[in-house]
C-alpha positions in Angstrom: 251.1 101.3 -83.9 251.0 103.0 -87.2 249.7 106.2 -85.6 252.4 106.0 -83.0 255.1 105.7 -85.6 253.6 108.7 -87.5 253.7 110.8 -84.4 257.3 109.9 -83.7 258.1 110.7 -87.3 256.6 114.1 -87.1 258.3 114.9 -83.8 261.6 113.7 -85.2 261.2 115.8 -88.4 260.5 118.9 -86.3 263.6 118.2 -84.2 265.7 117.7 -87.3 264.4 120.8 -88.9 265.4 122.9 -85.9 268.9 121.4 -85.9 269.5 121.4 -89.6 271.2 124.3 -91.4 269.2 126.7 -93.5 270.3 124.8 -96.6 268.4 121.7 -95.4 264.6 122.0 -95.9 261.7 120.0 -94.4 261.4 118.2 -97.7 265.0 117.0 -97.4 264.3 115.6 -93.9 261.1 113.9 -95.1 263.0 112.3 -98.0 265.6 111.0 -95.6 262.9 109.5 -93.4 261.3 107.8 -96.4 264.6 106.3 -97.5 265.1 105.0 -94.0 261.6 103.4 -94.0 260.6 105.5 -90.9 257.6 106.9 -92.7 255.8 106.0 -95.9 255.5 108.2 -99.0 251.8 108.8 -98.2 252.5 109.9 -94.7 255.2 112.4 -96.0 252.7 113.8 -98.5 250.2 114.3 -95.7 252.8 116.2 -93.6 253.7 118.4 -96.6 250.0 119.2 -97.2 249.4 120.2 -93.5 252.5 122.4 -93.5 251.4 124.1 -96.7 248.0 124.9 -95.3 249.5 126.4 -92.1 252.0 128.4 -94.2 249.2 129.9 -96.3 247.3 130.8 -93.2 250.3 132.6 -91.8 250.7 134.6 -95.1 247.0 135.5 -95.1 247.3 136.9 -91.5 250.2 139.1 -92.6 248.4 140.5 -95.6 245.0 141.3 -94.0 244.1 143.3 -90.9 242.7 140.8 -88.4 239.0 142.0 -88.0 237.2 139.6 -85.8 233.5 139.5 -84.7 231.4 138.4 -81.8 232.9 140.0 -78.7 236.5 140.0 -80.0 239.0 142.9 -80.0 237.6 144.6 -83.0 234.3 144.5 -84.9 232.9 146.8 -87.6 229.3 147.2 -88.5 227.2 150.0 -90.0 224.2 151.1 -92.0 222.8 153.8 -94.2 219.3 155.2 -94.7 218.0 156.8 -97.9 214.8 158.7 -97.4 212.1 160.4 -99.5 209.6 162.9 -98.1 206.5 164.5 -99.6 204.5 167.1 -97.7 200.9 167.8 -98.7 201.5 171.6 -99.1 204.3 174.1 -99.3 204.6 175.0 -95.6 207.8 173.0 -95.5 210.6 173.6 -98.0 211.4 171.6 -99.9 208.0 169.9 -100.1 209.4 166.9 -101.9 212.9 165.6 -101.7 215.3 162.7 -101.4 218.1 162.7 -98.9 220.6 160.5 -97.1 219.2 160.3 -93.6 222.1 158.5 -91.9 225.4 156.9 -92.9 227.1 155.4 -89.9 230.1 153.2 -89.0 230.1 151.4 -85.7 233.4 150.2 -84.2 233.0 147.9 -81.1 235.2 145.4 -79.3 236.2 143.8 -76.0 239.6 143.3 -74.5 238.3 140.7 -72.1 234.9 139.8 -70.5 235.1 142.9 -68.3 236.3 145.6 -70.7 234.7 146.8 -73.9 234.4 150.0 -76.0 232.4 151.6 -78.8 233.0 154.3 -81.5 230.0 155.4 -83.6 230.4 157.9 -86.4 227.7 159.5 -88.6 229.0 160.8 -91.9 225.8 162.7 -92.4 226.3 165.4 -89.8 223.8 167.9 -91.1 221.8 167.6 -87.9 224.8 169.1 -86.1 226.0 169.2 -82.5 223.6 171.9 -81.4 221.5 172.9 -84.4 219.5 176.1 -83.6 220.0 175.8 -79.8 220.9 179.0 -77.8 223.6 177.1 -76.0 225.9 177.6 -78.9 228.4 175.1 -80.4 229.3 174.2 -83.9 227.9 172.2 -86.8 230.0 169.0 -87.3 230.2 166.6 -90.2 231.1 163.8 -89.9 229.7 163.6 -86.4 231.1 161.5 -83.5 228.0 160.1 -81.8 229.4 157.5 -79.3 232.8 157.2 -77.8 232.9 155.3 -74.6 234.6 152.6 -72.5 232.6 150.0 -70.4 233.9 148.2 -67.4 231.9 145.3 -65.8 233.3 144.5 -62.4 230.4 142.5 -61.2 228.8 140.7 -64.2 225.2 141.9 -64.7 225.0 143.7 -61.4 227.2 146.7 -62.2 228.4 148.2 -65.5 230.4 151.4 -65.5 230.4 153.5 -68.7 232.5 156.6 -69.3 232.6 158.9 -72.4 229.9 160.1 -74.8 226.8 158.0 -75.1 222.9 157.9 -75.1 221.2 159.4 -72.0 219.5 156.9 -69.8 216.1 158.5 -70.3 213.0 157.2 -72.3 212.5 153.8 -74.0 212.3 155.3 -77.5 215.4 157.5 -76.9 217.4 154.3 -76.1 216.1 152.5 -79.2 218.8 152.5 -82.0 217.8 154.5 -85.1 218.2 151.4 -87.2 215.6 149.5 -85.2 212.8 152.1 -85.0 209.4 150.8 -86.2 208.5 154.3 -87.6 210.7 156.5 -89.7 210.7 159.3 -87.1 210.7 159.3 -83.4 207.8 160.8 -81.4 207.5 164.6 -81.0 208.0 164.5 -77.2 211.2 162.5 -77.3 212.6 164.7 -80.1 211.7 167.8 -78.1 212.7 166.9 -74.5 215.5 164.3 -74.7 218.3 166.2 -76.4 217.1 165.6 -80.0 216.3 167.9 -82.8 212.5 167.8 -82.8 210.5 170.0 -85.1 212.2 173.4 -85.2 209.4 175.1 -87.2 206.9 173.9 -84.7 208.9 175.2 -81.7 209.6 171.8 -80.1 213.4 171.7 -80.1 215.1 170.7 -76.9 216.7 173.7 -75.1 220.2 172.2 -75.6 219.5 171.5 -79.3 220.0 168.4 -81.3 222.4 166.1 -79.5 221.1 162.8 -80.9 219.9 162.0 -77.4 223.5 161.9 -76.1 225.8 163.7 -73.7 229.3 163.4 -72.1 229.6 161.8 -68.7 229.7 158.7 -66.6 227.1 156.1 -65.8 226.4 153.1 -63.5 223.9 150.5 -64.7 223.0 146.9 -64.2 220.4 144.3 -63.5 219.2 142.5 -60.4 217.0 139.6 -59.2 217.1 137.0 -61.9 213.9 134.9 -62.2 213.0 132.3 -64.8 215.9 133.4 -67.1 215.2 137.1 -66.9 216.2 140.0 -64.7 213.3 141.6 -62.8 215.0 145.0 -62.4 217.2 147.1 -64.7 218.7 150.4 -63.5 220.8 153.3 -64.9 222.1 156.5 -63.2 224.4 158.9 -64.9 226.2 162.2 -64.3 226.6 164.4 -67.4 227.9 167.8 -68.6 224.5 168.8 -69.8 225.9 170.8 -72.7 225.7 168.2 -75.4 228.0 166.1 -77.5 231.4 167.1 -78.9 231.5 170.2 -76.8 233.0 171.2 -73.4 230.7 172.0 -70.5 229.6 175.6 -70.4 229.0 175.7 -66.6 230.2 174.1 -63.4 227.0 172.2 -62.7 226.5 168.6 -63.7 223.2 167.0 -64.8 221.7 163.8 -63.5 219.7 161.3 -65.5 218.2 158.1 -64.1 216.0 155.2 -65.4 214.5 152.2 -63.7 212.7 149.4 -65.5 210.8 146.5 -64.0 210.0 143.2 -65.8 207.2 141.6 -63.8 206.5 139.2 -66.7 208.6 138.1 -69.6 206.4 140.0 -72.1 206.0 143.2 -70.0 208.3 146.0 -69.1 207.3 149.1 -66.9 209.8 151.9 -66.5 210.3 155.5 -65.2 212.9 158.1 -66.0 214.1 161.3 -64.3 216.4 164.1 -65.4 217.6 167.1 -63.4 219.9 169.6 -65.3 221.0 173.2 -65.7 221.5 175.3 -68.8 223.7 178.3 -69.5 222.7 180.1 -72.7 224.9 182.2 -75.0 222.8 185.3 -74.3 223.5 185.1 -70.6 220.3 183.4 -69.4 220.6 180.5 -67.0 218.0 178.0 -66.0 217.0 174.6 -64.6 215.8 171.6 -66.7 213.6 168.9 -65.3 212.2 165.9 -67.1 209.9 163.1 -65.8 208.9 160.1 -67.9 206.9 156.9 -67.7 207.0 154.0 -70.1 205.3 150.6 -70.9 206.2 147.9 -73.4 204.5 144.7 -74.2 205.9 142.1 -76.6 203.8 139.0 -77.3 204.8 136.8 -80.3 204.3 139.1 -83.4 202.5 141.8 -81.5 204.3 144.8 -79.9 202.7 147.6 -77.8 204.7 150.6 -76.6 203.7 153.8 -74.8 205.4 156.7 -73.1 204.4 160.0 -71.4 207.0 162.7 -70.6 206.5 166.0 -68.8 209.1 168.7 -68.4 209.8 172.2 -67.0 212.4 174.7 -68.1 213.1 177.8 -66.0 215.4 180.8 -66.6 216.6 184.0 -65.0 213.8 185.9 -66.6 211.5 184.2 -64.1 209.7 182.4 -66.8 208.7 178.7 -66.6 207.9 176.6 -69.7 205.9 173.5 -69.0 206.0 170.8 -71.7 204.1 167.5 -72.0 203.6 164.8 -74.5 203.4 161.1 -75.2 202.6 158.4 -77.7 201.0 155.0 -78.1 202.3 152.6 -80.7 201.1 149.2 -81.8 202.9 147.0 -84.4 202.1 143.6 -85.7 203.8 141.2 -88.2 201.2 140.0 -90.7 204.0 137.9 -92.1 206.5 136.9 -89.4 209.9 138.6 -89.8 208.8 140.0 -93.2 205.8 142.3 -93.3 204.9 144.6 -90.3 202.1 147.1 -89.8 202.5 150.0 -87.4 199.9 152.4 -85.9 201.0 155.4 -83.8 199.3 158.2 -81.9 201.8 160.9 -81.2 201.0 164.2 -79.3 203.0 167.0 -77.8 202.4 170.4 -76.3 205.5 172.7 -76.2 203.9 175.1 -73.6 200.9 173.9 -71.5 200.4 177.4 -70.2 199.4 178.7 -73.7 196.3 177.6 -75.5 196.3 176.1 -78.9 199.9 174.8 -79.2 199.0 171.1 -79.1 200.4 169.1 -82.0 199.1 165.6 -82.8 200.2 163.1 -85.4 198.3 160.0 -86.5 200.7 157.6 -88.2 200.2 154.5 -90.3 203.3 152.7 -91.3 204.3 149.5 -93.0 207.8 147.8 -92.9 209.1 145.2 -95.2 212.2 143.2 -94.3 213.9 141.7 -97.4 216.4 140.0 -95.0 218.2 140.8 -91.8 220.3 143.4 -93.6 217.8 145.4 -95.7 214.4 146.8 -95.1 212.0 149.5 -96.5 209.7 151.6 -94.3 206.7 153.6 -95.6 204.8 156.0 -93.3 201.8 158.3 -93.7 201.5 161.0 -91.1 198.4 163.0 -90.6 199.1 166.2 -88.7 196.5 168.0 -86.5 196.6 170.8 -84.0 195.1 174.2 -83.7 198.3 176.1 -83.2 200.8 173.8 -84.9 202.7 175.0 -87.9 202.3 171.6 -89.5 198.5 171.6 -88.9 197.0 169.9 -91.9 200.4 169.4 -93.6 200.3 165.7 -93.9 203.5 163.8 -94.7 204.3 160.8 -96.8 207.7 159.3 -96.3 209.7 156.3 -97.4 213.0 155.1 -96.1 215.3 152.3 -97.4 217.9 150.9 -95.0 220.9 148.6 -95.7 223.1 147.4 -93.0 226.1 145.1 -92.5 
């Protein structure tokens, strides 16, 4: 009965407040109800307290921009990476240096379960849109990496992506920079999947450094759910082929596809294919073909990952350049979620038709995770290869990352 009378009193006070003139406050109404014995002094104080809390919440919403997380309209995250490199000899200048590797802000959100978006900006744009590529373009800083909208008409089965985003080719290419287990990506991914590579070693992709991205549209999704996982993932996209932040330089469009099978919960097997066309600033034109195979195994604190990629670039000078490379990487947490050891074998040949160009890296790395926001990575890379510029020029590197 007491609760009922309290509810009636609250409703009555709301009604009176709506009908009263501006000179009459809620406190005046509550005082009248107390005098009439409708509610007690304690009940009135409780109503006043609740009203005050709601008022403060309304004021707070007016003062601050409503940034929400977890699949809401607007979410901000980001990270920065500070790096130190020391080369064994002076073949690379500078041989010893600190730098800010990346400094990125990531804006994501969803309007409803079917629509979402992403904007990713790197404020260290030194890598540029095209670097030393013959396709031309300009050096940009800051650099817009991702800018796309996603529509999911059929849940997991079909996702449509439009804008600028990572090419669906290669497992390592699709791995976010902040999650890499070694400081640098493998040579073959850098050289053949629209990334910078090693310019001094002649392994830059023909379209230059695009951070593995391009402008286009993509359909992707998953099929055949079994024991809580999807057995098949697919992606197929149509792209300009000229890189990021630039208009297409020819009427042709490039196709990139990737198919991944998950026969077991710990095992993934995938294949990628790319068919493209280049138009260089010096008038040359040519086709670009890429084929890739991948394998990943994750069992408790052990991870194994391997890829092989072959490619062919042709041009109007009737020259064909055949490229091939791959890597095998193993990582293991000696202390779960804290201390990780990484071993990697990384090899690449920029032109299989020429003897002595093979470049091979043997990498030993350790990663220490202070928490989910900060980590430090230390790698030692031994370089080998008869014709490689970096032959014998071993590299020690350390990288600190902080994220939010």
